[in-house]
PDB file with SEQRES, HELIX, SHEET and CRYST1 records, atoms N, CA, C and O in Angstrom:
SEQRES   1 A   70  MET ASN SER ASN GLN THR THR ASN GLU VAL ASP ASP MET          
SEQRES   2 A   70  ARG GLU GLU TYR ASP PHE ALA ASN MET GLU GLY CYS VAL          
SEQRES   3 A   70  ARG GLY LYS TYR ALA LYS GLU PHE SER VAL ASN ALA THR          
SEQRES   4 A   70  THR VAL LEU LEU ASP SER ASP VAL ALA LYS ILE PHE PRO          
SEQRES   5 A   70  ASP SER ALA SER VAL ASN GLU ALA LEU ARG THR LEU ALA          
SEQRES   6 A   70  ARG VAL LEU SER ARG                                          
HELIX    1 AA1 PHE A   19  ASN A   21  5                                   3    
HELIX    2 AA2 ALA A   31  ASN A   37  1                                   7    
HELIX    3 AA3 SER A   45  ILE A   50  1                                   6    
HELIX    4 AA4 SER A   54  LEU A   68  1                                  15    
CRYST1    1.000    1.000    1.000  90.00  90.00  90.00 P 1           1          
ATOM      1  N   MET A   1     115.047  78.043  98.444  1.00  0.00           N  
ATOM      2  CA  MET A   1     115.472  77.185  99.481  1.00  0.00           C  
ATOM      3  C   MET A   1     116.341  77.905 100.429  1.00  0.00           C  
ATOM      4  O   MET A   1     117.266  78.588  99.990  1.00  0.00           O  
ATOM      5  N   ASN A   2     116.127  77.812 101.642  1.00  0.00           N  
ATOM      6  CA  ASN A   2     117.065  78.494 102.545  1.00  0.00           C  
ATOM      7  C   ASN A   2     118.248  77.638 102.826  1.00  0.00           C  
ATOM      8  O   ASN A   2     118.174  76.507 103.307  1.00  0.00           O  
ATOM      9  N   SER A   3     119.280  78.215 102.514  1.00  0.00           N  
ATOM     10  CA  SER A   3     120.515  77.474 102.644  1.00  0.00           C  
ATOM     11  C   SER A   3     121.071  77.349 104.059  1.00  0.00           C  
ATOM     12  O   SER A   3     122.061  76.656 104.291  1.00  0.00           O  
ATOM     13  N   ASN A   4     120.415  78.035 105.007  1.00  0.00           N  
ATOM     14  CA  ASN A   4     120.824  77.905 106.408  1.00  0.00           C  
ATOM     15  C   ASN A   4     120.098  76.758 107.116  1.00  0.00           C  
ATOM     16  O   ASN A   4     120.318  76.438 108.284  1.00  0.00           O  
ATOM     17  N   GLN A   5     119.229  76.179 106.320  1.00  0.00           N  
ATOM     18  CA  GLN A   5     118.408  74.955 106.993  1.00  0.00           C  
ATOM     19  C   GLN A   5     119.395  73.757 107.018  1.00  0.00           C  
ATOM     20  O   GLN A   5     120.254  73.586 106.153  1.00  0.00           O  
ATOM     21  N   THR A   6     119.210  72.999 108.008  1.00  0.00           N  
ATOM     22  CA  THR A   6     120.045  71.600 108.047  1.00  0.00           C  
ATOM     23  C   THR A   6     118.986  70.513 108.009  1.00  0.00           C  
ATOM     24  O   THR A   6     117.873  70.734 108.486  1.00  0.00           O  
ATOM     25  N   THR A   7     119.305  69.310 107.441  1.00  0.00           N  
ATOM     26  CA  THR A   7     118.317  68.340 107.467  1.00  0.00           C  
ATOM     27  C   THR A   7     119.077  66.930 107.725  1.00  0.00           C  
ATOM     28  O   THR A   7     120.297  66.863 107.576  1.00  0.00           O  
ATOM     29  N   ASN A   8     118.403  65.946 108.069  1.00  0.00           N  
ATOM     30  CA  ASN A   8     119.087  64.685 108.324  1.00  0.00           C  
ATOM     31  C   ASN A   8     119.126  63.841 107.089  1.00  0.00           C  
ATOM     32  O   ASN A   8     119.635  62.721 107.131  1.00  0.00           O  
ATOM     33  N   GLU A   9     118.573  64.366 105.913  1.00  0.00           N  
ATOM     34  CA  GLU A   9     118.500  63.618 104.763  1.00  0.00           C  
ATOM     35  C   GLU A   9     119.855  63.369 104.149  1.00  0.00           C  
ATOM     36  O   GLU A   9     120.710  64.248 104.261  1.00  0.00           O  
ATOM     37  N   VAL A  10     120.128  62.242 103.506  1.00  0.00           N  
ATOM     38  CA  VAL A  10     121.398  61.955 102.856  1.00  0.00           C  
ATOM     39  C   VAL A  10     121.388  62.709 101.528  1.00  0.00           C  
ATOM     40  O   VAL A  10     120.354  62.640 100.864  1.00  0.00           O  
ATOM     41  N   ASP A  11     122.332  63.361 101.102  1.00  0.00           N  
ATOM     42  CA  ASP A  11     122.493  64.086  99.908  1.00  0.00           C  
ATOM     43  C   ASP A  11     123.161  63.034  98.935  1.00  0.00           C  
ATOM     44  O   ASP A  11     124.369  62.805  98.994  1.00  0.00           O  
ATOM     45  N   ASP A  12     122.291  62.385  98.009  1.00  0.00           N  
ATOM     46  CA  ASP A  12     122.839  61.365  97.110  1.00  0.00           C  
ATOM     47  C   ASP A  12     123.093  61.964  95.739  1.00  0.00           C  
ATOM     48  O   ASP A  12     123.377  61.241  94.784  1.00  0.00           O  
ATOM     49  N   MET A  13     122.985  63.374  95.630  1.00  0.00           N  
ATOM     50  CA  MET A  13     123.234  63.966  94.324  1.00  0.00           C  
ATOM     51  C   MET A  13     124.700  63.912  93.961  1.00  0.00           C  
ATOM     52  O   MET A  13     125.514  64.243  94.823  1.00  0.00           O  
ATOM     53  N   ARG A  14     125.098  63.539  92.807  1.00  0.00           N  
ATOM     54  CA  ARG A  14     126.450  63.694  92.378  1.00  0.00           C  
ATOM     55  C   ARG A  14     126.884  65.001  92.030  1.00  0.00           C  
ATOM     56  O   ARG A  14     126.019  65.841  91.785  1.00  0.00           O  
ATOM     57  N   GLU A  15     128.145  65.321  91.967  1.00  0.00           N  
ATOM     58  CA  GLU A  15     128.632  66.609  91.589  1.00  0.00           C  
ATOM     59  C   GLU A  15     128.358  66.866  90.188  1.00  0.00           C  
ATOM     60  O   GLU A  15     128.154  68.019  89.809  1.00  0.00           O  
ATOM     61  N   GLU A  16     128.338  65.842  89.357  1.00  0.00           N  
ATOM     62  CA  GLU A  16     128.185  65.955  87.876  1.00  0.00           C  
ATOM     63  C   GLU A  16     127.514  64.637  87.438  1.00  0.00           C  
ATOM     64  O   GLU A  16     127.676  63.596  88.074  1.00  0.00           O  
ATOM     65  N   TYR A  17     126.753  64.721  86.323  1.00  0.00           N  
ATOM     66  CA  TYR A  17     126.109  63.626  85.745  1.00  0.00           C  
ATOM     67  C   TYR A  17     126.291  63.483  84.341  1.00  0.00           C  
ATOM     68  O   TYR A  17     126.148  64.504  83.668  1.00  0.00           O  
ATOM     69  N   ASP A  18     126.613  62.291  83.700  1.00  0.00           N  
ATOM     70  CA  ASP A  18     127.050  62.151  82.302  1.00  0.00           C  
ATOM     71  C   ASP A  18     125.765  61.623  81.609  1.00  0.00           C  
ATOM     72  O   ASP A  18     125.624  60.403  81.538  1.00  0.00           O  
ATOM     73  N   PHE A  19     124.872  62.396  81.124  1.00  0.00           N  
ATOM     74  CA  PHE A  19     123.685  62.056  80.521  1.00  0.00           C  
ATOM     75  C   PHE A  19     123.797  61.304  79.194  1.00  0.00           C  
ATOM     76  O   PHE A  19     122.899  60.552  78.816  1.00  0.00           O  
ATOM     77  N   ALA A  20     124.937  61.522  78.482  1.00  0.00           N  
ATOM     78  CA  ALA A  20     125.070  60.873  77.297  1.00  0.00           C  
ATOM     79  C   ALA A  20     125.228  59.411  77.469  1.00  0.00           C  
ATOM     80  O   ALA A  20     125.014  58.725  76.469  1.00  0.00           O  
ATOM     81  N   ASN A  21     125.543  58.859  78.494  1.00  0.00           N  
ATOM     82  CA  ASN A  21     125.826  57.421  78.721  1.00  0.00           C  
ATOM     83  C   ASN A  21     124.700  56.837  79.604  1.00  0.00           C  
ATOM     84  O   ASN A  21     124.806  55.687  80.030  1.00  0.00           O  
ATOM     85  N   MET A  22     123.639  57.592  79.884  1.00  0.00           N  
ATOM     86  CA  MET A  22     122.604  57.154  80.674  1.00  0.00           C  
ATOM     87  C   MET A  22     121.430  56.549  79.840  1.00  0.00           C  
ATOM     88  O   MET A  22     121.110  57.167  78.825  1.00  0.00           O  
ATOM     89  N   GLU A  23     120.842  55.555  80.117  1.00  0.00           N  
ATOM     90  CA  GLU A  23     119.843  54.829  79.290  1.00  0.00           C  
ATOM     91  C   GLU A  23     118.514  55.539  79.577  1.00  0.00           C  
ATOM     92  O   GLU A  23     118.230  56.008  80.679  1.00  0.00           O  
ATOM     93  N   GLY A  24     117.756  55.577  78.542  1.00  0.00           N  
ATOM     94  CA  GLY A  24     116.326  56.115  78.682  1.00  0.00           C  
ATOM     95  C   GLY A  24     116.195  57.571  78.567  1.00  0.00           C  
ATOM     96  O   GLY A  24     115.087  58.106  78.509  1.00  0.00           O  
ATOM     97  N   CYS A  25     117.423  58.301  78.529  1.00  0.00           N  
ATOM     98  CA  CYS A  25     117.223  59.785  78.326  1.00  0.00           C  
ATOM     99  C   CYS A  25     117.252  60.071  76.864  1.00  0.00           C  
ATOM    100  O   CYS A  25     117.975  59.537  76.023  1.00  0.00           O  
ATOM    101  N   VAL A  26     116.277  61.075  76.677  1.00  0.00           N  
ATOM    102  CA  VAL A  26     116.122  61.519  75.275  1.00  0.00           C  
ATOM    103  C   VAL A  26     116.156  63.081  75.405  1.00  0.00           C  
ATOM    104  O   VAL A  26     115.362  63.718  76.097  1.00  0.00           O  
ATOM    105  N   ARG A  27     117.195  63.638  74.638  1.00  0.00           N  
ATOM    106  CA  ARG A  27     117.323  65.090  74.640  1.00  0.00           C  
ATOM    107  C   ARG A  27     116.235  65.672  73.743  1.00  0.00           C  
ATOM    108  O   ARG A  27     116.006  65.268  72.603  1.00  0.00           O  
ATOM    109  N   GLY A  28     115.585  66.662  74.365  1.00  0.00           N  
ATOM    110  CA  GLY A  28     114.563  67.521  73.679  1.00  0.00           C  
ATOM    111  C   GLY A  28     113.180  66.734  73.407  1.00  0.00           C  
ATOM    112  O   GLY A  28     112.439  66.946  72.448  1.00  0.00           O  
ATOM    113  N   LYS A  29     112.972  65.792  74.426  1.00  0.00           N  
ATOM    114  CA  LYS A  29     111.812  64.915  74.141  1.00  0.00           C  
ATOM    115  C   LYS A  29     110.535  65.656  73.989  1.00  0.00           C  
ATOM    116  O   LYS A  29     109.643  65.204  73.271  1.00  0.00           O  
ATOM    117  N   TYR A  30     110.405  66.803  74.652  1.00  0.00           N  
ATOM    118  CA  TYR A  30     109.105  67.646  74.551  1.00  0.00           C  
ATOM    119  C   TYR A  30     109.375  68.798  74.049  1.00  0.00           C  
ATOM    120  O   TYR A  30     108.538  69.687  74.210  1.00  0.00           O  
ATOM    121  N   ALA A  31     110.561  69.076  73.339  1.00  0.00           N  
ATOM    122  CA  ALA A  31     110.869  70.404  72.748  1.00  0.00           C  
ATOM    123  C   ALA A  31     109.638  70.785  71.660  1.00  0.00           C  
ATOM    124  O   ALA A  31     109.083  71.882  71.704  1.00  0.00           O  
ATOM    125  N   LYS A  32     109.328  69.887  70.813  1.00  0.00           N  
ATOM    126  CA  LYS A  32     108.534  70.141  69.707  1.00  0.00           C  
ATOM    127  C   LYS A  32     107.019  70.450  70.270  1.00  0.00           C  
ATOM    128  O   LYS A  32     106.279  71.297  69.769  1.00  0.00           O  
ATOM    129  N   GLU A  33     106.724  69.725  71.254  1.00  0.00           N  
ATOM    130  CA  GLU A  33     105.325  70.026  71.825  1.00  0.00           C  
ATOM    131  C   GLU A  33     105.325  71.483  72.599  1.00  0.00           C  
ATOM    132  O   GLU A  33     104.338  72.219  72.588  1.00  0.00           O  
ATOM    133  N   PHE A  34     106.374  71.756  73.173  1.00  0.00           N  
ATOM    134  CA  PHE A  34     106.492  72.982  73.949  1.00  0.00           C  
ATOM    135  C   PHE A  34     106.483  74.246  72.961  1.00  0.00           C  
ATOM    136  O   PHE A  34     105.901  75.301  73.213  1.00  0.00           O  
ATOM    137  N   SER A  35     107.215  73.980  71.802  1.00  0.00           N  
ATOM    138  CA  SER A  35     107.262  75.011  70.884  1.00  0.00           C  
ATOM    139  C   SER A  35     105.923  75.381  70.114  1.00  0.00           C  
ATOM    140  O   SER A  35     105.721  76.494  69.629  1.00  0.00           O  
ATOM    141  N   VAL A  36     105.137  74.442  70.065  1.00  0.00           N  
ATOM    142  CA  VAL A  36     103.845  74.487  69.388  1.00  0.00           C  
ATOM    143  C   VAL A  36     102.904  75.039  70.451  1.00  0.00           C  
ATOM    144  O   VAL A  36     102.067  75.827  70.012  1.00  0.00           O  
ATOM    145  N   ASN A  37     102.870  74.809  71.653  1.00  0.00           N  
ATOM    146  CA  ASN A  37     101.934  75.135  72.565  1.00  0.00           C  
ATOM    147  C   ASN A  37     102.229  76.314  73.520  1.00  0.00           C  
ATOM    148  O   ASN A  37     101.442  76.628  74.414  1.00  0.00           O  
ATOM    149  N   ALA A  38     103.340  76.923  73.305  1.00  0.00           N  
ATOM    150  CA  ALA A  38     103.802  78.095  74.199  1.00  0.00           C  
ATOM    151  C   ALA A  38     104.483  79.138  73.476  1.00  0.00           C  
ATOM    152  O   ALA A  38     105.096  78.932  72.429  1.00  0.00           O  
ATOM    153  N   THR A  39     104.360  80.404  74.111  1.00  0.00           N  
ATOM    154  CA  THR A  39     104.947  81.572  73.473  1.00  0.00           C  
ATOM    155  C   THR A  39     105.697  82.210  74.711  1.00  0.00           C  
ATOM    156  O   THR A  39     105.082  82.459  75.747  1.00  0.00           O  
ATOM    157  N   THR A  40     106.893  82.437  74.584  1.00  0.00           N  
ATOM    158  CA  THR A  40     107.692  83.093  75.666  1.00  0.00           C  
ATOM    159  C   THR A  40     107.827  84.578  75.374  1.00  0.00           C  
ATOM    160  O   THR A  40     108.194  84.966  74.265  1.00  0.00           O  
ATOM    161  N   VAL A  41     107.558  85.337  76.283  1.00  0.00           N  
ATOM    162  CA  VAL A  41     107.749  86.844  76.233  1.00  0.00           C  
ATOM    163  C   VAL A  41     108.432  87.296  77.347  1.00  0.00           C  
ATOM    164  O   VAL A  41     108.346  86.687  78.414  1.00  0.00           O  
ATOM    165  N   LEU A  42     109.186  88.420  77.204  1.00  0.00           N  
ATOM    166  CA  LEU A  42     109.999  88.926  78.279  1.00  0.00           C  
ATOM    167  C   LEU A  42     109.075  90.196  78.674  1.00  0.00           C  
ATOM    168  O   LEU A  42     108.691  90.989  77.815  1.00  0.00           O  
ATOM    169  N   LEU A  43     108.778  90.311  79.928  1.00  0.00           N  
ATOM    170  CA  LEU A  43     108.184  91.468  80.555  1.00  0.00           C  
ATOM    171  C   LEU A  43     109.161  92.455  80.971  1.00  0.00           C  
ATOM    172  O   LEU A  43     110.244  92.084  81.423  1.00  0.00           O  
ATOM    173  N   ASP A  44     108.889  93.588  80.864  1.00  0.00           N  
ATOM    174  CA  ASP A  44     109.833  94.764  81.424  1.00  0.00           C  
ATOM    175  C   ASP A  44     109.576  94.553  83.039  1.00  0.00           C  
ATOM    176  O   ASP A  44     108.589  93.956  83.470  1.00  0.00           O  
ATOM    177  N   SER A  45     110.554  95.098  83.831  1.00  0.00           N  
ATOM    178  CA  SER A  45     110.472  94.857  85.291  1.00  0.00           C  
ATOM    179  C   SER A  45     109.321  95.512  85.860  1.00  0.00           C  
ATOM    180  O   SER A  45     108.729  94.931  86.770  1.00  0.00           O  
ATOM    181  N   ASP A  46     108.892  96.704  85.432  1.00  0.00           N  
ATOM    182  CA  ASP A  46     107.826  97.398  86.042  1.00  0.00           C  
ATOM    183  C   ASP A  46     106.473  96.651  85.758  1.00  0.00           C  
ATOM    184  O   ASP A  46     105.530  96.749  86.543  1.00  0.00           O  
ATOM    185  N   VAL A  47     106.415  95.952  84.688  1.00  0.00           N  
ATOM    186  CA  VAL A  47     105.265  95.079  84.392  1.00  0.00           C  
ATOM    187  C   VAL A  47     105.183  93.825  85.200  1.00  0.00           C  
ATOM    188  O   VAL A  47     104.146  93.417  85.722  1.00  0.00           O  
ATOM    189  N   ALA A  48     106.383  93.228  85.266  1.00  0.00           N  
ATOM    190  CA  ALA A  48     106.621  92.027  85.979  1.00  0.00           C  
ATOM    191  C   ALA A  48     106.207  92.146  87.495  1.00  0.00           C  
ATOM    192  O   ALA A  48     105.752  91.166  88.086  1.00  0.00           O  
ATOM    193  N   LYS A  49     106.366  93.318  88.089  1.00  0.00           N  
ATOM    194  CA  LYS A  49     105.954  93.540  89.451  1.00  0.00           C  
ATOM    195  C   LYS A  49     104.465  93.615  89.518  1.00  0.00           C  
ATOM    196  O   LYS A  49     103.907  93.293  90.567  1.00  0.00           O  
ATOM    197  N   ILE A  50     103.774  94.017  88.481  1.00  0.00           N  
ATOM    198  CA  ILE A  50     102.189  94.001  88.573  1.00  0.00           C  
ATOM    199  C   ILE A  50     101.758  92.537  88.256  1.00  0.00           C  
ATOM    200  O   ILE A  50     100.864  92.008  88.916  1.00  0.00           O  
ATOM    201  N   PHE A  51     102.365  91.914  87.290  1.00  0.00           N  
ATOM    202  CA  PHE A  51     101.932  90.607  86.873  1.00  0.00           C  
ATOM    203  C   PHE A  51     103.030  89.525  87.114  1.00  0.00           C  
ATOM    204  O   PHE A  51     103.815  89.244  86.208  1.00  0.00           O  
ATOM    205  N   PRO A  52     103.085  88.925  88.318  1.00  0.00           N  
ATOM    206  CA  PRO A  52     104.272  88.222  88.666  1.00  0.00           C  
ATOM    207  C   PRO A  52     104.204  86.794  88.134  1.00  0.00           C  
ATOM    208  O   PRO A  52     105.214  86.096  88.228  1.00  0.00           O  
ATOM    209  N   ASP A  53     103.100  86.308  87.587  1.00  0.00           N  
ATOM    210  CA  ASP A  53     103.027  84.897  87.146  1.00  0.00           C  
ATOM    211  C   ASP A  53     102.193  84.904  85.835  1.00  0.00           C  
ATOM    212  O   ASP A  53     101.482  85.861  85.529  1.00  0.00           O  
ATOM    213  N   SER A  54     102.314  83.819  85.102  1.00  0.00           N  
ATOM    214  CA  SER A  54     101.699  83.706  83.768  1.00  0.00           C  
ATOM    215  C   SER A  54     100.243  83.748  84.015  1.00  0.00           C  
ATOM    216  O   SER A  54      99.569  84.343  83.174  1.00  0.00           O  
ATOM    217  N   ALA A  55      99.610  83.183  85.088  1.00  0.00           N  
ATOM    218  CA  ALA A  55      98.107  83.376  85.225  1.00  0.00           C  
ATOM    219  C   ALA A  55      97.642  84.662  85.281  1.00  0.00           C  
ATOM    220  O   ALA A  55      96.586  84.910  84.700  1.00  0.00           O  
ATOM    221  N   SER A  56      98.297  85.638  85.940  1.00  0.00           N  
ATOM    222  CA  SER A  56      97.878  86.927  86.105  1.00  0.00           C  
ATOM    223  C   SER A  56      98.127  87.719  84.694  1.00  0.00           C  
ATOM    224  O   SER A  56      97.414  88.675  84.389  1.00  0.00           O  
ATOM    225  N   VAL A  57      99.078  87.303  83.943  1.00  0.00           N  
ATOM    226  CA  VAL A  57      99.279  87.916  82.647  1.00  0.00           C  
ATOM    227  C   VAL A  57      98.183  87.485  81.757  1.00  0.00           C  
ATOM    228  O   VAL A  57      97.628  88.311  81.032  1.00  0.00           O  
ATOM    229  N   ASN A  58      97.808  86.140  81.769  1.00  0.00           N  
ATOM    230  CA  ASN A  58      96.697  85.646  80.927  1.00  0.00           C  
ATOM    231  C   ASN A  58      95.448  86.206  81.275  1.00  0.00           C  
ATOM    232  O   ASN A  58      94.677  86.563  80.384  1.00  0.00           O  
ATOM    233  N   GLU A  59      95.148  86.331  82.526  1.00  0.00           N  
ATOM    234  CA  GLU A  59      93.818  86.990  82.984  1.00  0.00           C  
ATOM    235  C   GLU A  59      93.573  88.444  82.467  1.00  0.00           C  
ATOM    236  O   GLU A  59      92.492  88.858  82.049  1.00  0.00           O  
ATOM    237  N   ALA A  60      94.819  89.212  82.561  1.00  0.00           N  
ATOM    238  CA  ALA A  60      94.774  90.579  82.060  1.00  0.00           C  
ATOM    239  C   ALA A  60      94.553  90.573  80.569  1.00  0.00           C  
ATOM    240  O   ALA A  60      93.724  91.340  80.078  1.00  0.00           O  
ATOM    241  N   LEU A  61      95.203  89.806  79.884  1.00  0.00           N  
ATOM    242  CA  LEU A  61      95.238  89.836  78.384  1.00  0.00           C  
ATOM    243  C   LEU A  61      93.867  89.401  77.912  1.00  0.00           C  
ATOM    244  O   LEU A  61      93.336  89.985  76.967  1.00  0.00           O  
ATOM    245  N   ARG A  62      93.237  88.329  78.578  1.00  0.00           N  
ATOM    246  CA  ARG A  62      91.909  87.937  78.217  1.00  0.00           C  
ATOM    247  C   ARG A  62      90.891  88.979  78.546  1.00  0.00           C  
ATOM    248  O   ARG A  62      89.944  89.072  77.765  1.00  0.00           O  
ATOM    249  N   THR A  63      90.936  89.796  79.601  1.00  0.00           N  
ATOM    250  CA  THR A  63      90.158  90.828  79.854  1.00  0.00           C  
ATOM    251  C   THR A  63      90.277  92.031  78.807  1.00  0.00           C  
ATOM    252  O   THR A  63      89.299  92.657  78.399  1.00  0.00           O  
ATOM    253  N   LEU A  64      91.461  92.250  78.463  1.00  0.00           N  
ATOM    254  CA  LEU A  64      91.718  93.337  77.430  1.00  0.00           C  
ATOM    255  C   LEU A  64      91.173  92.788  76.078  1.00  0.00           C  
ATOM    256  O   LEU A  64      90.610  93.594  75.338  1.00  0.00           O  
ATOM    257  N   ALA A  65      91.286  91.533  75.702  1.00  0.00           N  
ATOM    258  CA  ALA A  65      90.734  91.062  74.592  1.00  0.00           C  
ATOM    259  C   ALA A  65      89.208  91.190  74.558  1.00  0.00           C  
ATOM    260  O   ALA A  65      88.649  91.573  73.530  1.00  0.00           O  
ATOM    261  N   ARG A  66      88.554  90.889  75.621  1.00  0.00           N  
ATOM    262  CA  ARG A  66      87.189  91.029  75.634  1.00  0.00           C  
ATOM    263  C   ARG A  66      86.613  92.432  75.518  1.00  0.00           C  
ATOM    264  O   ARG A  66      85.592  92.662  74.870  1.00  0.00           O  
ATOM    265  N   VAL A  67      87.282  93.330  76.148  1.00  0.00           N  
ATOM    266  CA  VAL A  67      87.069  94.723  76.006  1.00  0.00           C  
ATOM    267  C   VAL A  67      87.215  95.229  74.491  1.00  0.00           C  
ATOM    268  O   VAL A  67      86.310  95.888  73.977  1.00  0.00           O  
ATOM    269  N   LEU A  68      88.324  94.916  73.830  1.00  0.00           N  
ATOM    270  CA  LEU A  68      88.623  95.327  72.511  1.00  0.00           C  
ATOM    271  C   LEU A  68      87.695  94.740  71.469  1.00  0.00           C  
ATOM    272  O   LEU A  68      87.519  95.281  70.377  1.00  0.00           O  
ATOM    273  N   SER A  69      87.086  93.575  71.856  1.00  0.00           N  
ATOM    274  CA  SER A  69      86.263  92.912  70.737  1.00  0.00           C  
ATOM    275  C   SER A  69      84.804  93.258  70.777  1.00  0.00           C  
ATOM    276  O   SER A  69      83.928  92.696  70.119  1.00  0.00           O  
ATOM    277  N   ARG A  70      84.620  94.368  71.726  1.00  0.00           N  
ATOM    278  CA  ARG A  70      83.158  94.818  71.732  1.00  0.00           C  
ATOM    279  C   ARG A  70      82.916  95.824  70.673  1.00  0.00           C  
ATOM    280  O   ARG A  70      81.792  96.305  70.523  1.00  0.00           O  
TER     281      ARG A  70                                                      
END                                                                             
């Protein structure tokens, strides 16, 4: 987001929120599902320049897997 932009919208965000006293909030609601379905890896900066998002990394790994399985 460009901080130099001005808008006519009203900023109704508070400086701070107290989530402990908010109704309906559940801490870690999707944490278990995320940990089962996702693996987080850290790419070195030179690799991240070539593969900037998860889709490109997945495509490259699937291609490599196909080559190696022959």
